[in-house]
C-alpha positions as MATLAB code, in Angstrom:
seq = 'XXXXXXXXXXXXXXXXXXXXXXXXXXXXXXXXXXXXXXXXXXXXXXXXXXXXXXXXXXXXXXXXXXXXXXXXXXXXXXXXXXXXXXXXXXXXXXXXXXXXXXXXXXXXXXXXXXXXXXXXXXXXXXXXXXXXXXXXXXXXXXXXXXXXXXXXXXXXXXXXXXXXXXXXXXXXXXXXXXXXXXXXXXXXXXXXXXXXXXXXXXXXXXXXXXXXXXXXXXXXXXXXXXXXXXXXXXXXXXXXXXXXXXXXXXXXXXXXXXXXXXXXXXXXXXXXXXXXXXXXXXXXXXXXXXXXXXXXXXXXXXXXXXXXXXXXXXXXXXXXXXXXXXXXXXXXXXXXXXXXXXXXXXXXXXXXXXX';
ca = [
      10.202   18.084   51.091;
      11.617   21.456   51.791;
      15.629   21.679   52.701;
      15.536   23.955   55.658;
      12.753   21.347   57.121;
      14.909   18.715   55.660;
      17.849   21.033   57.843;
      16.492   21.763   60.580;
      14.867   17.602   61.679;
      18.467   16.716   60.435;
      20.486   17.285   63.847;
      19.141   14.171   66.292;
      18.800   11.396   63.781;
      22.409   12.198   62.982;
      23.242   11.399   66.523;
      21.548    8.504   66.790;
      22.940    7.643   63.027;
      26.160    8.419   64.253;
      25.917    6.302   67.238;
      24.864    2.976   65.395;
      27.693    3.315   62.801;
      29.426    3.193   65.942;
      28.351    0.919   67.816;
      28.782   -1.372   64.958;
      32.393   -0.344   64.033;
      33.397   -1.271   68.327;
      31.244   -5.101   68.246;
      33.534   -5.380   64.107;
      36.664   -4.358   65.555;
      36.101   -7.582   68.320;
      35.334   -9.904   65.028;
      37.233  -12.866   64.454;
      37.730  -13.971   61.155;
      36.999  -17.338   60.509;
      38.269  -19.958   58.605;
      36.408  -23.948   57.114;
      38.551  -26.009   55.643;
      37.716  -28.093   52.056;
      35.356  -26.080   49.900;
      34.573  -23.008   49.342;
      32.381  -20.180   51.899;
      29.547  -20.291   49.338;
      29.532  -16.629   48.255;
      25.298  -16.271   47.729;
      25.429  -12.517   46.333;
      22.415  -11.920   47.906;
      22.420   -9.149   50.972;
      21.348  -10.263   54.582;
      17.892  -10.181   55.752;
      17.063   -7.529   58.538;
      19.329   -8.833   61.002;
      19.978   -6.961   64.377;
      23.588   -5.539   63.328;
      25.525   -6.689   66.568;
      23.014   -9.725   66.704;
      25.341  -10.440   63.359;
      29.266   -9.881   65.098;
      30.121  -13.102   66.272;
      31.382  -13.477   69.882;
      35.617  -13.362   70.484;
      36.520  -17.047   70.378;
      40.080  -17.723   70.019;
      39.792  -21.864   70.042;
      37.453  -21.654   66.606;
      39.760  -18.665   64.704;
      42.643  -19.092   62.324;
      46.335  -19.427   63.506;
      47.339  -15.397   63.645;
      51.285  -14.888   62.588;
      53.068  -11.710   64.713;
      52.293   -9.767   61.277;
      48.719  -10.013   60.648;
      48.525  -12.322   58.484;
      46.351  -15.928   58.494;
      48.410  -17.453   55.646;
      51.872  -16.255   55.777;
      52.603  -18.988   52.475;
      54.378  -16.533   49.646;
      51.328  -16.181   47.693;
      50.566  -14.852   43.830;
      46.788  -13.180   44.723;
      43.909  -13.656   41.545;
      40.857  -11.131   42.518;
      38.229  -10.617   40.609;
      35.516   -8.075   41.701;
      32.588  -10.664   41.449;
      31.484  -13.702   41.035;
      30.821  -15.096   37.226;
      34.190  -13.834   36.814;
      35.854  -16.026   39.346;
      34.151  -19.390   39.258;
      35.881  -21.607   36.549;
      39.651  -19.921   38.295;
      37.991  -21.213   41.692;
      36.777  -24.654   39.776;
      40.389  -25.981   39.038;
      41.641  -24.615   42.294;
      43.550  -27.834   44.639;
      44.704  -28.142   48.159;
      42.260  -25.114   48.478;
      41.158  -23.784   51.974;
      38.902  -21.217   53.227;
      39.262  -17.500   55.351;
      36.769  -15.397   55.505;
      36.982  -11.371   56.953;
      34.730   -8.611   57.043;
      32.824  -11.408   55.167;
      35.420  -11.276   52.116;
      36.285  -15.018   51.750;
      39.508  -15.590   51.061;
      40.461  -19.334   49.290;
      44.072  -20.248   49.543;
      45.813  -23.374   47.347;
      47.360  -24.168   44.321;
      46.525  -23.119   40.904;
      48.736  -24.517   37.835;
      51.395  -25.313   40.054;
      51.380  -22.546   41.446;
      50.360  -20.583   45.241;
      48.385  -18.894   45.290;
      45.065  -16.678   47.360;
      41.185  -15.570   45.445;
      38.768  -14.048   46.570;
      35.900  -11.050   44.966;
      37.268   -8.167   45.716;
      33.408   -6.702   45.084;
      32.232   -3.908   42.716;
      33.302   -0.803   41.594;
      36.819    1.435   42.866;
      35.850    1.942   46.804;
      35.085   -2.205   47.373;
      38.352   -3.203   44.724;
      40.937   -0.232   47.099;
      39.070   -1.740   50.422;
      39.240   -4.906   49.690;
      42.971   -5.577   47.911;
      44.693   -3.128   51.506;
      42.828   -6.465   53.517;
      44.703   -8.849   51.137;
      48.154   -7.351   50.919;
      47.002   -7.334   54.930;
      46.209  -10.949   55.981;
      48.783  -12.573   53.211;
      51.534  -12.631   51.815;
      51.044  -11.492   48.438;
      54.427  -11.360   45.989;
      52.107  -10.527   43.190;
      48.283   -9.284   42.215;
      46.889   -9.949   39.114;
      42.785   -9.448   37.839;
      41.096  -11.062   35.544;
      37.822  -10.088   34.773;
      34.936   -8.369   32.100;
      34.927   -4.905   30.664;
      33.778   -2.425   27.985;
      35.558   -1.495   25.610;
      35.803    1.882   24.454;
      38.774    1.172   21.349;
      37.231    0.571   18.078;
      39.411   -2.243   16.405;
      38.831   -4.243   19.725;
      36.043   -6.941   19.868;
      33.709   -8.585   22.028;
      35.148  -11.392   23.280;
      39.306   -9.745   23.105;
      41.531  -10.226   26.102;
      43.249   -6.754   26.689;
      45.565   -6.928   28.770;
      47.039   -3.574   29.138;
      49.758   -1.342   30.204;
      48.751    0.959   32.534;
      45.931    1.736   34.277;
      44.319    5.290   35.231;
      41.430    6.787   36.731;
      39.318    8.605   34.626;
      36.459    9.715   36.607;
      38.881   11.063   39.853;
      37.674   14.641   37.984;
      37.171   18.578   39.159;
      33.310   19.811   38.273;
      34.250   22.692   36.804;
      32.049   25.885   36.944;
      30.070   27.544   33.742;
      31.367   30.975   33.199;
      29.426   31.258   30.679;
      26.966   29.135   28.455;
      28.717   25.557   27.404;
      32.505   26.671   29.400;
      33.477   26.076   32.196;
      36.819   26.638   34.039;
      38.619   25.291   36.781;
      39.460   27.019   39.291;
      43.426   28.444   39.285;
      44.206   26.449   42.228;
      43.938   23.114   40.930;
      46.595   23.743   38.919;
      47.193   22.565   35.063;
      45.583   19.457   33.481;
      47.263   15.948   31.470;
      43.392   15.225   29.967;
      41.447   17.338   27.632;
      37.801   17.141   30.032;
      34.618   15.965   28.852;
      31.957   19.655   29.651;
      32.676   20.341   33.009;
      34.456   17.265   33.884;
      37.710   17.407   33.902;
      39.703   14.585   34.691;
      43.195   14.919   36.758;
      45.995   12.747   38.217;
      45.285   11.258   42.031;
      47.736   11.748   44.401;
      49.189    8.830   46.377;
      51.619    7.468   48.508;
      54.615    4.760   49.234;
      56.983    3.489   51.256;
      60.304    5.561   51.249;
      57.888    8.932   49.406;
      56.472   10.358   52.539;
      54.948   13.318   50.487;
      52.074   12.666   47.697;
      52.823   12.731   44.746;
      50.654   13.521   42.071;
      50.080    9.891   39.654;
      47.257    9.423   36.774;
      49.674    6.350   35.398;
      49.965    2.466   37.254;
      52.022    0.576   35.086;
      51.888   -3.307   35.631;
      54.685   -4.944   35.980;
      57.239   -4.960   33.201;
      58.317   -9.193   34.175;
      54.692  -10.111   33.800;
      53.972   -7.737   30.185;
      56.876   -9.938   29.129;
      54.561  -13.269   30.123;
      51.691  -12.479   29.384;
      52.711  -11.153   25.302;
      54.510  -15.169   25.586;
      51.193  -16.445   25.892;
      49.659  -15.494   22.673;
      48.963  -18.826   21.551;
      45.960  -19.478   24.564;
      42.108  -20.842   22.864;
      39.757  -18.224   23.612;
      36.358  -18.871   22.870;
      33.894  -17.523   20.739;
      30.710  -19.716   21.873;
      28.565  -20.486   25.888;
      27.319  -23.956   26.208;
      23.793  -21.417   25.263;
      25.391  -21.887   21.327;
      25.412  -17.270   22.041;
      28.639  -16.878   19.731;
      30.493  -13.315   18.962;
      30.370  -12.070   15.807;
      34.423  -12.533   15.568;
      37.241  -14.387   16.710;
      38.260  -13.561   19.955;
      42.436  -12.176   19.743;
      44.439  -11.675   22.484;
      45.618   -8.279   23.245;
      49.028   -7.248   24.880;
      49.543   -3.304   25.714;
      48.054    0.120   25.326;
      46.167    1.930   27.804;
      43.174    1.183   30.952;
      41.069    3.192   32.029;
      38.946    2.650   35.748;
      36.015    4.557   37.311;
      32.912    3.975   39.350;
      30.150    3.739   36.519;
      28.867    1.718   34.200;
      28.613    3.546   30.849;
      26.955    2.449   28.089;
      27.197    6.133   26.244;
      28.603    5.827   22.908;
      30.132    9.785   23.209;
      31.970    8.785   25.942;
      33.582    6.016   25.179;
      34.669    7.852   21.593;
      36.547   10.252   24.898;
      38.549    7.330   26.265;
      39.091    6.310   23.489;
      40.512    9.790   22.129;
      41.556   11.301   25.260;
      42.839    8.821   27.734;
      43.539    6.097   24.194;
      42.227    3.412   26.581;
      41.841    0.610   24.845;
      39.365   -1.212   27.902;
      37.178    0.730   29.964;
      35.823   -0.788   34.071;
      34.800   -0.063   37.799;
      37.679   -1.854   39.377;
      41.764   -2.336   37.889;
      43.386    1.405   37.946;
      41.762    0.955   42.413;
      43.129   -1.928   42.206;
      46.869   -1.159   40.327;
      47.744    1.913   43.051;
      46.760    0.079   46.018;
      49.560   -2.246   44.830;
      51.349    1.073   43.690;
      51.284    1.839   47.144;
      52.958   -1.020   48.266;
      54.834   -2.169   46.477;
      53.280   -5.606   45.297;
      53.511   -6.447   40.584;
      50.447   -5.926   39.133;
      48.679   -7.201   35.908;
      44.426   -7.675   34.692;
      43.960   -9.599   32.528;
      40.834   -7.869   30.521;
      37.655   -9.410   28.498;
      35.946   -7.825   26.648;
      32.183   -8.524   27.494;
      30.063   -5.393   25.867;
      31.445   -2.286   23.546;
      29.951    0.108   26.688;
      28.132    1.933   24.325;
      29.510    1.497   20.999;
      27.142   -1.178   19.692;
      24.077   -0.730   17.684;
      21.605   -1.804   19.889;
      20.827   -2.838   23.362;
      24.478   -3.115   25.693;
      26.529   -6.906   25.365;
      26.803   -7.507   28.612;
      24.459   -9.586   29.831;
      24.198  -11.984   26.262;
      28.849  -12.102   26.456;
      29.421  -11.337   30.601;
      29.550  -15.308   30.260;
      32.725  -16.143   27.131;
      34.473  -12.606   28.604;
      34.286  -14.228   31.703;
      35.865  -17.144   30.708;
      38.335  -16.091   28.782;
      39.962  -13.257   30.625;
      40.403  -15.836   33.413;
      42.155  -18.925   30.405;
      44.337  -16.205   29.762;
      44.913  -16.102   33.632;
      45.503  -19.663   33.743;
      47.969  -19.882   31.074;
      50.064  -16.976   31.899;
      49.863  -18.476   35.598;
      51.718  -22.184   33.552;
      54.708  -19.716   32.105;
      55.472  -17.946   35.156;
      58.413  -19.482   37.213;
      57.638  -21.309   39.598;
      59.972  -19.322   41.748;
      58.794  -16.062   41.465;
];
């Protein structure tokens, strides 16, 4: 359909869509968080089936909702937050939680309890950067989080790392925060002068740049590309090198090398699943990245803004396009997810009980 026809017909439909979004938002403002005790609320990962938006919003019922403190928190116990993006990454950790109690806010299930004798709150961020940022802030608003720990899988971009290895980067950047440059001649690109200087070489028309961020005591935006992992948490991660890691899954599928724990180096995140050998080389050469994922840098940025110490444990499920055949994620995902979880458990055992 020609664009002018679409454009001429958009206004009435746009007003109807905006009205529906506004009605849904207003209804959601009145919804109360839900708490259940004991076993975690099932997380099927399935989308709701064709239910009217307003009918899905429960009527306010103060007697049935959990107590909310004056600060807006559902729980005032200081806790280490343990986050993963999707269910297979968190499965092993959820099984180990003692005295579990679950809460649900905006569809996100939070599980409080003890993990390796540490008070924790577990959740799934959802996949990719917006989900990760949005639900990290929701976590900080509703719970008293002392530290944030991410456990999950990643694509390996450092050729010295192998499937099943666990990488614990010392800093994270957003590699897809870019300027899409104008092509001034075949294969030649130029960014607007107003965008200033850049720290990294471009990939074709894509010029990486820093993000702008604020935090308490710094009301003016500052430009920042790297968000650092907490030094004290990195020091503990360096002391647990002996943690045993899996080489095979329950079906007998094995990685070719014995996995190892690597602490330090860089990680990068963006809203793309990368399965491209050329871009893999670029990410390693330009950012000196060990791993590439879709959430960690977003979580690190929100943690920085809220002054919450952060660290991420990421195990290689695939080589981001660097392997000889098909992408390896579906084959080695569970080995990688469990290896990251085992390192996180060892980290919690080594972390001082009194934070």
